[in-house]
C-alpha positions, 0 to 999 in steps of 0.5 A, spaced: 104 539 156 101 537 150 094 536 149 093 529 147 089 531 141 095 534 138 099 528 140 095 523 137 089 526 133 092 526 126 090 524 120 093 518 116 098 522 112 100 525 118 100 519 122 105 516 117 110 521 116 110 521 124 111 514 124 116 514 119 120 519 123 119 515 129 123 509 125 128 514 123 130 518 129 127 514 134 121 520 136 117 525 132 119 531 135 113 535 139 114 541 134 113 537 128 106 534 131 104 541 133 105 544 126 102 537 123 096 538 127 090 543 124 095 546 119 091 551 115 090 554 123 096 554 125 102 550 122 102 554 115 101 561 118 107 559 124 111 556 119 111 562 114 112 567 120 118 563 122 121 563 115 120 571 115 124 572 122 129 567 120 130 568 113 129 575 111 134 581 111 137 583 118 143 586 121 144 578 124 146 573 119 142 566 118 147 562 122 147 567 128 139 567 128 139 560 128 145 559 134 140 564 137 134 559 136 138 553 139 141 557 145 134 559 147 131 552 145 137 549 150 135 554 155 128 552 155 130 544 155 127 544 148 130 539 144 128 542 138 
């Protein structure tokens, strides 16, 4: 369950982006809505952490890490 404010509480530039995504993709993914809401508090720090985990040196390739992420998302019934 997502807070109503995260679903509809965006400022105009983010509303425009989410609206564009809705037109092009048919929906705006929940993860994008969450990342765009209060970007300085959550969006940027979380995005930076994700980039570190997915792109910095590792025994696993970037492709393997992406596959793991997609598999776990599927298990969690997450469309992301």
